[in-house]
N, C-alpha and C positions, 0 to 999 in steps of 0.2 A: 575314732568311732564315726565321725562325720564323713571321712573319706571312704570308709567301708560302706556306709549307707548309700553314698552317691554311686559307688561302683555297683552295688546291688540293684539300685533303681535303673541304672543304664543297662545292666545285663537283662533285667526284666523287660525293658522297652525293646531291646534288640530281639528277644525271643518273640515278643508280640509282633514286631515288624516282619520277622522272617516267617512266623506262622501265618500271618496274613497273606504272604506271598506264596505259600506252599501250594495253593490251589492252582496258581498259574504254572508253577514248575511241574506240576503233575501232567500237564498237557503238552508242554513244550519247554525247551531249554531257554528260550528267550521270552521276555515279557513285552516286546515291542516288535514292530515290523522293521526290516532293514530295506533301505532304498539305495539304488545305484543307477548310474547312467545307462540308458538303453539306446539301441541304434535308431529308435523312433525319434530321438531328439530330446526326450524328457527323462525324468526319473521314474523308475518302476520298482515294484517289490522284487527282492532277490533273496538268496539264501542268507541266513543269519551270518553277520560278520563278526559280532562279539556277543558273548553271553555273560551275564552277571554271575560271579562266583563267590563274592565275599562282600561283607559290609563292615567297615572299620569304625567302631563307635566308642573306643576306649581312650580317646585322647582328650576328652572333656572340652571339646571345642565350643566356642561361642561366637557366632557370626563371622567365621573365618572367611576372608575375602580373596585369598590367593594361595596358590600351591605351586611348587616347582619340584620336578623330579630329575635327578641326574644320576645315571648309573643305577645303583641300588640304594640310593638315599633320597628321602622325600623331605621337603622343607615346606612348612605351613605358616602362613601369616595369620595367627589366631587373634583376630582383631578385637573381639569383645573382651578377651582376657589380657590384652596388652602384652603379648609375648609372641615368640616364634618357637616352633618346634622343629627338631631335626630327628627324623624317623629312620631307623635302620630297617630296610624292607626285607632283610633276611630273617630277623628275629622279631620285628615289629616293636622293638624297644625304642624309646625316644628320650631325648633330653631337651630341656627348656633353656632358651637363651633370650637375653634382652629384658629380663624382669627388672623393673626399676628404671629401665632406660626407655623402652618403647611405650608410647602412649596410645597410638591408633594405627598399628601396622596394617597397610592395605596392599602392599606388593612385596614379593620376595623372589630372590634368585640366588644362584650360586655359580661359581666358576670351577674350572678344572683344578685349581690350586686349593680348593676347599673353602675359599672365602665366601661369606654369606652377606648378601646385600638386602637390606630391608627398607622399604619406602614408608616413612612415618610422617607425622605432621611437621611440616616446615623443614624436614631433614631426611637424609638417607644415611643409614648407619651401615658401616662395613665391619663385620665380625671375622675373626680368624677361624681356622678349622676347629678350634677348641671352644668356640663360642665367646671369646673375649673381644670386647670392643676394640677395634683397631683404628678406625677413622670415622669422622662425621662430616658428611657433605652438607653444606649449608648454602643459603642463597648467595649466588655470585655477586660480587660488588663491582665488577668491571663494567664500563659504560656500554659495551656491545651486548650485554645481556638485556638491557631495557629497563628503564626506571619503573614503568607500570606493569611489567610482565610478571604474572603470578609465579610463585614457587611453592607449589603444594604437591609434593611427590605422591603419586598413587600407584605407579608401576615402575619397575626397574629391570635392567638387564646389565650383566657384567660388560665392562668396556675393553678389557684386554689384560695383558700380563702385568701391567703396572698397577692394577687394581682400580682402574677408571670405571666409569659408570654411565649408562644411558638412562635418562629419567624422563618419564611422562608426567608432566605437571598438570593438575586439574585446572581446566579453564584456559590453558595456554593454546594459542593458535599459531605460534611461531615455529613449532616443530619439536623434535626430541632434543632435550638438553643433553649435551655431551661434556663430561668433565673427566680430567685425568685423575690418576691416583692420588694426587696432592690437593685435589679440590679446585683446581684451576679450570675456569670455563673455557672450553675450546671452540664453542659455537653451537649453532642449532643444526641438528642432523636431519636430513630428509624432510624438509618443510613441505607441507601440503600446498598444492596450487589452489587458487581461487577459481571455482567453476561458476560461471554465470549463464543464465538462460538468455534467450534472444530478447525477451522483454527487458531484462535487467541491462543488457548491452545497449538497447535503445534509450533507456532511461539515463544511462551513463553518458551517452552522447549528447543528450538534450539538457539535462539538469546541470546547474552550477555546482561548484564544490560544496557550498553551504547546503544546497538542497540535497545533494548526494549524501552528506553527513546525516541529514534528518530522515530521508526517505529511502536511501539505498545503502543499507548496512550489510555488506557482503564480506564474510570472513571465511578463511579456510576451514576445512573440516578438522575436528579434534581427534587425536589418536586415542584409542581405547586400551590397547595393550601392546606389549613389545616382548620379543624373545630373541636371544642370540643363539644361533644354531652351532653345532659342532663344526660346520664348514666355515665359521668365522663371520658369516653374513648375518645381518640384522633383519628380523621379520617384524612387521607391524600390521595393525588393522585399525581402521577408523571406527569411531563411535557411531551408533545408529544403524539404520537399515541400508541395504544396497551397498555394503562395504565388501571389499575383496582383500584377500591376503596379499601382502606386499613383501617382496624379497629385495632388500637394498644392497647395492654394491658398496664398496668402501667410500665412494663419493656421494652416496645417498640416492643414486638412481634406482628406480623401481625396475627390477629385471623381469617382473611379471606383468608389466604395464601392457604389453602387446600379446600376452598369452591368450590363445583362442578359448581356453577352457577355464579361466579363472572364475570360480563360482561366486555368486552374490550371497553374502551372509548378512545376518541381522542380529543386533544386540549381543555381540560376542563378549563373553565374560572372561575368557582366557584362551591362550593359544599355546601350542607345543609343536616342536619340529624334531623328528627323529634323525638319526645319523644318515639314513638313506634318503632323506628329503621329504618323507611323508609329513603332512601338516594336519594337526588336529585343532579343532575349535569347538567350544561349547557355547550354545546360544541360550542366553539366560531367559529370554522371553518364551521360547518354545520348548526348552529343555532338551533339545536335540544335540547329539554329538556328531560332528561332521569330520570325516576323514577324507583328506584330499591328497592327490598325487603332488609331486614336486612342481607340476605345471598348473595346479589348481583344479584339475578335473576331480569330480566327486567319485571317491572310492566307495564310501558307505555313509549313510545317514541313519542313525538309529536312536534308541531311547525316546524321550518325549516328556510332556508335562505330567506331573502327578498332582492334579487338583481335586479329583473326585475319589481317588483310591490310593491306598498305601501299598505300593508294589515295588519290589526290587527292580532296578533297572530304569526307573523313572525319577524325575527330579522336579523340585519346586523352583530352585534358583541356582543352577550350577555356576560356580565361580572359579573353579580351578581344574586344570587337566594336566596329566603327565603320563609318560610311558617309561617304564623301567627297563633295565638291561635284559630282562626275560621276555619283554614284549607285552607285559600286563599293562592294562590301561586303568588309571586311577582318576576318579572324578569327584570333586569336592562339591557338596551342597551346603551353601552358607545358611540356609534356613533350617534344614534338618540337622545340621552340625555333625554330619558324618561323611565318610568317604566310601564310595562304591568301587569295587574292583571288577574289571571285565577282562576276559581272556579271548583272544581271537580264535575263531573256529578253524577247522582244517582247511576248508576252501579258501578262507581269507589268508591264511598262512601261505597256501600255495600261490595265491595271487601276488603276495609280497615277494615271495621267492622268485617268481617268474619275472617280476619287474626288476628285482635286484640283479638277476642273471643278465637281463638285457642291458642294464647300465654298465655291467662289468664286461660286456662284449661277448658273452657266452650265448650266442644267438640260437644255436641248435638246441641247447638245453632249455633255453627260455621258450623256444617254439614248441617243444614237446609239452610243457606245462600249460601254455596258452591254448594249445589244441585240445588238451583234456578239459580245460575250463569251458571251451565253446561247445563241447559235447553236452554239458549240463545246462548251459545258458547260451544258446546260439544268438541271443539278442544283446549280449554284453557289448557295450560300446568300447570299453577299454580292451576287451579281448580282441576285437577286430582292429582297433587302432594299433595295438602293439604287434599283432600278426602282420599287418601291413608294413610297419616299420622294420620288422625282422626280415620280411621278404625283400624289402628295399636293400638291406645290408647284404642279403644273399644274392642280389642282382636278379631276382625273379620278379621283374617289374609287372608282369601280367597278373600274377597272384596278388601282388601288393595293391595294384589298382582295384582288384576285386574287393579286398577287405576294406580299403579306404572308401570305396563306394558304399559298401554296406554300412560302414560307420558314418557315412555322410560328411566326411572331412574333405571338402572340395579342393583346398590348396594342395594337400598331400596327394590326392587322386590325380590332380593336374600334373604334378611332378612325375608320378609313376607312369601316367599315360604318355607324357612327353618322351620318356625313355622308351616306352613300347613303340610309339610312333616312329621315333628316330631309328630304332633297330629295323622296323619294317621298311622304312624308306631306304635305308642302306642296302637291305637285301633285295629290294624290288625296283630300285631306281633305274637300272638298265632296262627292265621290262616296260617301265612307265615311259621312258624316252622312246623306246621302239614303238610303243602304241601311239604316242603323239606323232611320231614321224610317219607311221603307217596311215593315220587318219588324215594328215595333211596331204600325203601323196595320193590317197584315194580321192580326196576332194578335188585335187588338181586334175586327176584322171577323169573324174565325172564331168568337171567343167569343160575339159578339152573335148570329151566325147559328145557332150551336149552341143558344143559349138560346131562340131563337124557333122554329127548325125541327129541332132535335135532330139536326144533321148528323153529330155525332161518336158517335152511339149504337153504331155498329159497333165503335169502339175500346173503348168501355166493356164491350160484350158480350165482346169478345176478352180483355180484362183479367180479366173475371169467370171466364171459362173457365180462364185461366192460374192464377187463384187456387185453383182446385180441385186443382191439381197441387202436392203437398207440396214437391217440390224447388224449384219457383218461389217458393212462400211462404217457404221457408227462405232463399232468396237475397234476396228482396225485404225481408225483415225486418231486413236489415243497416242499412237507413236509419233504423230506430228507435234505433240506437245513438247517432246524432247528438244526439238530444234526451233519450233515456231509457236510458242504458247499464245502469243498475241493473235496470230492469224487463226489459230484454232478457236480462240474465244470469239473472234469476229464471226467465224462460220457458225458457231453455236448460236450467237445472237441473232443472225439473219435467217436461221433455220436450215442452213445448208447441211449441217451434220448434227448429230446428237439426238438422243431420245431417252424417255424415261426407262424403257426396257434395257437399252444399252447401259445406262447409268446404274441401274439396279444390278445388272450382271457384274459390272466392274466393282461396284460396292461389295458384292458378295465375295469376289476374289480378294478384295482388300481385307474383308473380315477374316477370311482363311489365313491370309498372311499375318494379320494382327494376332490371331490365336497361335499360329505357329511360331511367331516371334517370342511368345511367352513360354510355350511348352514344347516347342519343336527345335530348340537350339542346341540339343545335346545335353548330357548330364551336367556339364560344368556351368552352362549359361542359362539353362531353363529353370523355371519355377517347378517345384514339386507338384506334379499333377494331382496328387492326393490332397493337396491344400489349395488347389486352384479352383476358383469358382467361374464356371462358364457363364452362369447367369449374370454375375456382376460384370464380367468382361463384355458380354453382349450389351448390357445396359449402357456401359460407358461408350462402347463403339457406336451405338445407335443414338443415344440422347445428346451427347455433346456435339457431334457434327450436325444433327438435325436441328438442334437449338440454334447453332450458328447460322445455318442456312435460312431458317425462318426469320430470325431476328435481323440478319443482314438485309434480307429482302424488304422487310417493313421499314427499316432505317433508311434504305435507299429510296423507298417510295416517298418517305417524308422529305428527304433531302435531294429531290429531283434526280434520282438515279433511274436509268432506263432499262435495267436488267429485270427480267421476269423471274419468278420463283424457279422455273425450269432452268433458266440461264445460270442462276446462282448454284443450283444443285449440280449441274453438269460441270461448271467451272471448278467446284470443289473436287468432284470425282476425277475429272480429267487431270486436275492439278497434281494428284497423287500418282501419276503415271511413272515417275522415276521409282517410286516404291513398288509399284506393280511389276516393273520390268527387272529391277536389280536387287530388291530385297531378298527374293528367294535364293540368290547366289550367296548373300551374306548368311542367311539361315543355314544353307548347306555347308558353307565354310565353317560356321560355328560348331557343327557336329564333329569336326575333325580338329578343332583348335584347342589350345590350352590357355591358361591364364596369361601366359607370355604374349599371346596375340590379342589380348583384350582391347588394347588401344586401336587395333585395326577394325575390330567390330564396332567400337564406340565411334570412331571417326567416320567409318563408312555409313553407319546408321544415321549419325548426325548430319552428314553431308546430304544423304537422300531426303531426309525430312526438311532440311533447309531449302534444298532445291524445290521440293514440293510446295513449301510455303511461298517461295518467290513466284512459282507458277500460278498459285491461287491469287496472289496479290495482283500480278499484272493482268490476269484474266478478269478479275473483278473490276479492275481499273478500266478495262476495255468494254465490258458489257454494260457497265453503269455510265460509261463515257465521262469518267472522272479524271481530274488531274492527279498527280502524285500526292499533293497535299490533301486534296479532297478524299482520296482513298484512305489515307492515314486517319483522317478525321472520322470517316465512316466506320473504320474498323475499331477505333477506340470507343466510339459510341456503341457499336455492336457488343463489344466485350463488357461494357458497363451495363447494358440492358440484360445481357446474359446473366451477369451476377445478380441483378435485381430479380430476375425471374427465379433463379435458384433460391435466393433468400425467401421470396414470396412463397414458393412451393414448400420450402422447409417449414415456414411458419404455419401454413395450411395443414401440413402433415402433423405437426406437433399439436395444433389445436384439434384436429380431427381425432387424434389418439386420446386426448383428454376428454373430448365429447363422448366418444365410444365408451371410455372407462366410466364416465359419469352416468351414462345411460345404463350400463351394466350394473352399477351400484344401486341405482334406483329400482331396476327390475328385481334385483336380488332382495332388496329391502321389502318391496311390495310382496314378493312371494313368501318371505318369512313371516310377514304380518297377516297374510290372508288366512 
């Protein structure tokens, strides 16, 4: 009678829950937005990926903390009822295992042999396919386990054909416990590394061991969940925010450590990996279901928190996730004590099929599906990413480069562009050599003709007239800095060359080069102009050199330097002559370079900046009439006072903001009371 009453109440609650959601279903198949990666670099709203189709409330769950799906069988760790359930997903009939054995089951998994592993208080129980207890894994007694290491199993994954097991122990920072089928401890698998901030590293270098024990307690991250995929690899994720999915090799190495797309997740309650590598995760804090590619790229994020409304497709605290052989998605809510069922929409199934075809090497079939997808969502990041990869396999590098550029995947674009450039060079190398030879020959002919017939006399006369103009001479003298920076500084100091007008013109050219170095280096090496602030760049270009010039002049005035403000200004501007003359060639080269030539750009730019710094140093040494040591001292004092000025201006700015805010509050208060 009591069992009948309980079933009646559950059925009534289910009708109320579904009835409360009918208003939502009337307008749309989904009760939440679906987000996916866009080519803009972030996530955006997309077509529904999954729609809720059913709510399973007939299992009598109580605070169930884990769920596992394998094929068409679902396993549930029914924590509050101290039992585990095995559910046939064809008939939805279930059987109970572990009654009288389990106390606080918090993790559950199964293997291909039908064995069931349940993580309970102080032990992991292994049941056979009939639900009979087969073996109990208890705390290892071997010395290599650790005397003080906790053994409180919370999550579990099958370890192999011998019935071994991977165990996540609550509070353990040593790694995943790995035991064979006989309960022997084989070691810690995939231990987390200790990550330290710069401040912590400095403290570690300064503090004694005793002080570090008191003030610097740094421990590795703790694992939150574990899953063993059909590929035999182990997947884990850390506890807390900022965690990423990890795919471990047999030796424990994270194969996704250097994946460009591995998405950051937070408060993950459970994970699941399908046979084709798709990774699922449920975030307990936000209630979102995250679907990732085998590389960690976001395929879809949907569902969400159910705090203010009772709606199908939303969760209070999702604690389990799994996908059956039919592709249905099951999500357990440990607070509501039911399981929601989702089915993928047609566009999502097409995406999965396209990705599977690509992995199987059926590129033309995959291309057709991805092309159809891009018709409906031209901003799909994954669509352009896979189209680029397909064209790479089909040796259509120009089309591949186009899609990689739209997706903003620079390293893959660089590879495709390298192939395109290589093909172009092979096809046109003969013409390039002929053009170079023709240019050299023409130059020699012109020089010979000028020597015999003086055909370039008009150019020499024009140059002579220009030399009569002081501004032109001041600009042209910049080239002398390349070979004789000290002589040029002396001429500036005695007034033979240099003027504010010439200096400002050269500074203007430097500004153009400075901007082009950031946005004119080609797609691979430039900043995105849509996210580039010309105002900030201009402020940096003007304020930092101007602050250096003014502060250095006043420091030199105090310490017996003889250079004027004009001298310091011109020394700085003329000092950057190597950048003026040669940086445009590096910028031009970068427009045709790939990531393989990055070192050439870095070395070339660094060399020009170092050369310019040396020019400025020796020029200031000359105009101030300082020795080498005195110049070093002057520059150190200059940088110190520059820092003081920046800090002072920052304080004034903050105080000014507070003062303005205070005045605004007073005015607002007066207006309200009048």
